[in-house]
N, C-alpha and C positions, 0 to 999 in steps of 0.2 A: 279193842278202845285204846282211844288215846291217854297215856299217864301223863298227868301233870303233878307239880306240886309247887309251893309257894317258897320263893326263897326268904324274902324280907319284908319287912313294909316300905311301901311304893312310894315316895314322895315328887310329886311332878311340877310343883311351881317352884320356882327358884327363890323369888320374891326379892329380887333388886328391882326398884322402882325410883328412877328420878322424882322429886318431890313435884307433886302437883302444884301448880300456880293459877292462879285467877286468869290468867292469860291462856288455860291449856285448853286448846280447842280438839285435839284427838287423845286418846289412852289407846296405846298399838301393844298388843303381845305378841314379842316374838322370841326366837328362838335362841340358843346358845350355841349354834358354829357357824364356822367358815362359810358352808354353801347357804347362808343368810344373806351373805355378803351385801349386797345391794341394799337392803334396811340398815344393816351396820354402816354402811359408807355414806347412804343419804344423812345419817345423823351426823357422822362424825367430820364428812367434807360440807356440813352445814345447808345441805341441799332442802332440808324441811324450810329453814329460815327464808332462803332464796325465794321459796313460793310463798313466803308469807305464812307460814305454818308452825303455829307451837305444839310440838309432839310430847308426850311423857311414855317413856317404855317399861312395859313390865316383864321379864324374860321367865318363860316357861319351858320346861326340858321337855316337853309332849307338846305338837300341836294339838290333840284333842283337848289337853290340859286348855289350852289359850282359845280353842274352840269354845268351850264348857265357860269360859272365863266371859265370852262375847254373849253366849245366849243367857248368862246369868247377870248381863247389865253391867261388868264391872269391866271391861273395854269397849272402843267401840267399834276396833277393827281388829284382824290378827290374824298371822300366819299359819294355815295348818298342810299337812300333806293331803293326801288323797285320801287313805281308810277312812279318817273322820268322819270324811265328807260323805262317803258311802252309807257311815252309819247316821247323818242325818237325812239322808235320800228316805230311809227305811223310818225313821221315828218323824218325818214332816216336819223338822226343825225351821224356825224361823231365822233361817239363814240364808244371805247372798254372797254367792263368789262373784267378785269385782274384776278380778285378775289373777293369770300366774305369773309368776317371774321367775320359776328356777325348773330345770328338769335335768335328771341324771339318773345313769346306769350304773354309776361306779360308787357311791356314798352309800351305799346300804351292802353290807358285806357278811358270809359267813368266815367267823375267826376260829383260831382254833391256837394252840401253843406249837411252836417248832421243836423238830425235831434236831437231833445231830446232822449238821450238813443239810439242811431241808431248806426250801424254797420260800422265797417271799410270797409268791401267788401262787397258789394251788387251783386244782381244778376238777370238776364232778367224779372223774375216775379216781382222785384221791379220798374225795368223801366217800363214795360208794364202798371203797376197802376199808372205811374207819366206820359205816353208820350199820348198827343193829338197832335190836327192839330195846336194848340195853345202853344203847347213847343218850348221853345226859346233855340237853340243847337248851340254855338259856335264850331266852324273847322277854317282849314286851307287850304283854297281851292287847290286843283291841286297836294294834300299830301296824305300821308297814312290815315291822320286825316278825309281826307273826304272820302275814301273808305270805312273806317271803320264803316263813318256815314250812309254813303249806305246800308251797309250790315243789320246793327241795323234797319233802317227803312224799310228794305223788309223782317227782318224778325216778327218786329211787324205789317207790314201793314200798317203803318199810315207815312206819310209824316209830317215832323215838319217844325217850322218856321225857317230857317237857319241864321247865323248870322257868317260871316267869317272874320277873321283879323288875325293881328299875333300872335304867343305863349304867350308873354309875357300879352298883351293886353285882351287874352281872360281870362286867369287867373283872372285879375282884374275885370273882367265883372263877372264872376261868382262870386267872393265874395263881389263884391257890389249888387249884385241881378238883373244886367240887363242880364242874361241869366240863364237858370233851371240845363241844362246840358253842358259840354265841351267833344269832341272829339279830346284825345291829347295825345301825348306823352311826358314821362318824360327827363327831371327831373323837369319840370316847376310848377307840384304838390308838389313836395319833397321843393322845395326851396323856395315856399310860405310864407311867414309870416302866415298863415292864415292853415297851413298843417294840423292839430291837425282838422280844421273843416272841411275837407273835406275827402269825400268817394269816391269809385271807384269800378267799374268792368274791370278787361282786358281784353283785344283784345280773348284772351284761343285759342282753337281751330276755330273760328269763322274768325282769321286773324292773319298770321305770320309774325312780321318785319324782315327783313333782311338788312345787310349792306354790299357795294359793292365798291370796288377801280376801276376806270374808270380812262381813259385816251383818247385822240384822237392816230389815228393812226401815223402820223407824230411825234410826240412823243415817240412812242411806237418802232418806226423805228431807231429814233436818238439817244434814251435814253434808249436802252433795258436794258444795263449790272445797271443802275441806278433804274431803275424800276424794275427790278429781286432783286437788293439789299432791296430796300423798301420792296419789298412782304416778301421777308426774314426777314427781322427786325419786322413786324406784326407778322408773324408766330411763331417767338420767342418769342415775346410779349403774344401772346396766350396760348402758351407753358406753359410760368413762372405765367400766372395769374392761370391757372389749376392746377399747381405742389404748389403755394403759395397764395393762394388765402387771406390769413388774411392779411399779411402784405403788399399784393400788391395794396389791394381795399383801404387802407389808401393813398397809393403813389397816386393811382389814384384819389382819392378824394384833396387829397394837389394839384394835377396838373393842376385839372380844379377848382381850389378855393373854394371848399366846406369846411366847418365844419366837422373834424372827426366825422363819425359815422352819416353824414346826410342821406346816403344811407343804409336803414338796409340790413340785408343779405337776407330777401326772395326777394327782388327785385335784389339782384347779382345772385341768383340762379334763377332767371326767364330768365337769359341772357345765351347762351352760346357763346363761344369765339373759334371761331375754322376756321384756313384760308383753305378755300377749292378751287382751279383753276386747271390750265388745265389737269394735270396730273391723276386726277380724271374723269372718264367716268360718272361716277354718277351725279357730279356738273355739268356739260354739260347740263343733261338731267333736272335737277331740276331747272338750272336756266332757260333754256328755256321754261319750265311750266310755271314759275315762271313769267317770261317775257310777256307771251302772255296772262297769265292773265289779268296782270295789261293793257296791250296796248286793250283787247278785252274791260275791263270795260272801259277806257278813251273811246274807239272809239263809245261804245254804248250810253255813255254820250253826245257824241259830234256829233251823227249822221255820223261817220265816216265808212269807209271801215273796213273791220275787217282784221288784220296784216296778211301777209303772211307769211309762215315758213322759208320764205329767210330773212325777215325782221327783225324776231327774231334771226336767227341762227348768223346774220353780226355781229350783237354785242356782239356776245360771243366771246372771242380771249383765244386760249385754247395755245399759244403760250410759255408760261412761264411755261413749263412742273415741270420742278424744280430749284427754286431759285438758282442763282449763276451756273447754268449749271450743278448742281450737279444732 
């Protein structure tokens, strides 16, 4: 039987929000990491303004919290990873995915403390030597962190002792010796004061992370032009990042409050920034497969009925064929 304990209270909403003005057209729920670079850059480089859009930003520690804020009416549009969308498939949430803008097999990691003369990057063989039923593993429940941990346990054939908490608390638990591993996404390892003491194994081909833009059907109907402008802003930011990564990586670090050089080139190279949306049939097929994977995983964990094909496809909105009607 899976063993799990709760480490500390979980606070997912950061609560930093620019003041809403009378001219605000969209309220956007963003994340707090460098791999949200396109939306950070769209604001820093005034791309929203370029497309005639006024956007207020609320930061959330998890995509699940941002998605919940969209459903609750606090946000018009938000970023979220795939796992919370799998939950929306099962719950038949009134939610629509309008684009995907980031994919990576590097930002999600299994992390542990280094030992003497240890490597920076370890592999599954190293994990296997250290993993047993008493191994304490920290994770964030209901997120990509938990899904990756499930995959690791299945590969090893051993269920560890699970400890769930918020991302910042997990880093503290690891560095203080309260857990042996953590399954967590960046930037928490990079930003830790003890980053030099930590080593990691990226998810690799075991699990690919993606970020999506989501909204409600009523917002999609009433603010179609604003959402098109928003997606176009993010699309241009992605193209800028691909064209001039050296300069813009620094701009992103500044936008999220990092010291220059906090994110090594190897971390940036592990992330693909590209907007995929409704005019790309391959996006719809890929997204349907991704959502079905996440929903099936969640259904299996919760002894729920497997998702129907219609439950998956109803979340995918392909109406934003080309931004700004181009």
